[in-house]
C-alpha positions in Angstrom: 107.1 102.5 113.3 108.5 105.6 111.8 109.2 109.0 113.4 107.9 112.0 111.5 109.9 115.1 110.9 107.9 118.0 112.2 109.4 120.2 109.5 107.3 118.3 107.0 104.2 119.5 108.7 101.7 118.0 111.1 100.5 114.4 110.8 96.9 115.4 111.7 94.8 118.3 110.4 92.4 120.2 112.6 88.8 120.8 111.9 87.8 124.1 113.4 84.3 125.1 114.4 82.9 127.9 116.4 81.8 126.9 120.0 78.1 127.9 119.8 77.7 127.8 123.5 80.1 130.7 124.0 79.7 132.5 120.7 76.0 132.5 120.5 75.4 134.6 123.6 78.2 137.0 122.7 77.6 137.4 118.9 74.1 136.1 118.1 73.5 136.3 114.4 77.1 137.1 113.6 78.1 133.5 114.4 77.6 132.7 110.6 80.2 135.4 109.7 82.6 134.0 112.4 82.2 130.5 111.0 83.0 131.7 107.5 86.0 133.7 108.7 87.3 130.7 110.7 87.0 128.5 107.6 89.3 130.9 105.7 92.1 130.6 108.3 95.0 128.1 108.2 94.0 125.6 110.9 97.6 124.8 112.0 98.6 128.4 112.6 95.4 129.0 114.4 96.0 126.0 116.7 99.6 127.1 117.3 98.4 130.6 118.3 95.7 129.2 120.6 98.0 126.7 122.3 100.5 129.5 123.0 97.7 131.1 125.0 96.9 133.7 122.4 93.6 134.9 121.0 92.4 135.1 117.4 91.3 138.3 115.7 88.9 137.8 112.8 87.8 140.4 110.3 84.0 139.9 110.1 82.3 142.4 107.7 84.7 145.2 108.5 84.8 144.7 112.3 87.3 142.8 114.4 86.1 139.9 116.5 88.4 138.5 119.1 88.1 134.8 120.0 89.9 132.8 122.7 90.4 129.1 123.0 87.0 128.6 124.7 85.3 130.1 121.6 86.7 127.5 119.2 86.2 123.7 119.0 89.2 121.8 117.6 88.9 118.3 116.3 92.0 116.5 115.1 91.4 114.7 111.8 93.5 111.9 110.3 93.6 111.0 106.6 91.3 108.2 105.4 92.4 104.8 106.5 94.2 106.3 109.5 93.4 107.2 113.1 95.3 109.5 115.3 95.5 111.4 118.5 97.3 114.4 119.9 98.6 114.6 123.5 100.6 117.6 124.8 101.9 118.5 121.4 102.8 114.9 120.4 100.9 113.5 117.4 100.4 109.8 116.7 99.1 108.4 113.5 98.1 104.8 113.2 97.3 102.9 109.9 94.0 101.1 110.4 93.6 99.8 106.8 93.2 96.1 106.6 95.3 94.4 104.0 94.6 91.1 102.5 96.9 89.1 104.8 95.4 90.7 107.9 91.9 90.0 106.6 92.8 86.3 106.0 94.3 86.1 109.5 91.0 87.5 111.0 89.0 85.0 109.0 91.2 82.1 110.3 90.6 83.3 113.9 86.9 83.3 113.3 87.1 79.7 111.8 89.0 78.6 115.0 86.3 80.2 117.2 83.5 78.3 115.3 85.4 75.0 115.4 86.0 75.4 119.2 82.2 76.1 119.7 81.4 73.0 117.7 83.9 70.9 119.7 82.2 72.2 122.9 78.6 71.4 121.6 79.8 68.0 120.5 81.0 67.1 124.0 84.6 66.6 123.1 87.3 66.7 125.8 89.9 69.4 125.7 92.6 66.9 124.7 90.6 65.1 122.0 92.2 65.2 118.6 89.9 65.7 115.6 89.5 65.3 111.9 88.3 68.5 110.2 86.4 69.2 107.0 85.5 72.6 105.6 83.2 73.5 102.7 82.7 77.0 101.3 82.1 78.6 98.0 84.1 81.7 99.0 87.6 81.8 97.4 88.7 84.4 100.0 87.6 82.2 102.9 89.1 79.1 101.2 92.5 81.0 100.9 92.3 82.1 104.5 91.8 78.5 105.7 94.5 77.1 103.4 97.1 79.7 104.3 96.4 79.3 108.1 95.8 75.6 108.2 98.8 75.0 110.6 97.4 77.7 113.0 93.8 76.3 112.8 95.2 72.7 113.4 97.2 73.8 116.4 94.4 75.7 118.0 91.7 73.1 117.4 93.8 69.9 117.8 93.0 68.8 114.2 95.3 66.0 113.2 93.8 65.4 109.8 92.0 67.4 107.2 89.4 65.6 105.1 89.0 66.4 101.4 85.4 65.0 101.3 82.5 65.5 103.7 82.7 63.3 106.8 80.1 60.7 107.3 78.7 58.7 110.2 79.2 60.3 113.6 80.6 63.7 112.4 79.3 66.9 114.0 78.3 69.6 111.6 77.5 73.3 111.7 76.9 76.0 109.2 78.2 79.4 110.0 79.2 82.7 108.4 82.7 84.1 108.4 83.0 87.7 107.1 79.6 87.2 105.7 80.6 84.1 103.8 78.9 80.7 104.4 81.1 78.0 105.8 80.2 74.4 106.7 82.3 72.8 109.4 82.4 69.1 110.1 84.5 67.4 112.8 84.9 64.0 114.2 87.0 62.7 117.1 90.1 61.0 115.8 90.3 57.4 117.2 93.9 56.4 118.0 94.9 53.2 116.3 
């Protein structure tokens, strides 16, 4: 988390549009002129003036049009890959871009969910330990499983990972994780 210095400008930009519900009855055809005049203004200074309780004077084809806060629709916009909100003058900007590590973690969580569903369909008890086998052609999915194998093992009670497909009484399912095909096989581990 970082605090932003307001002297560097606002985090969010405003999109300004005329409120057609109030301006239409007042100005009719002149709404087009008002829209053009609004687009030429600096949105941040316009918002500051409106928030201070002021009105906005626009020069529209040589005549002055006065608008108040009900005549203007404000929509805060965040940069691409970000989301934000404004509450009582405080602005919050949140990075919603998904990096590679976060994407792999999400895939690993999906793998766990599919393994848990297969455990349930297979009639295994909650405490049963299992042997797992995964097959996929997706390098990204393979990396996700490999980099999170400890997490997957802990969540699914996998005590062994097979390098070759399981035979015999193995339970199998084919699923998609992030659009990539994945074959999951599991078998109950028999204690020696």
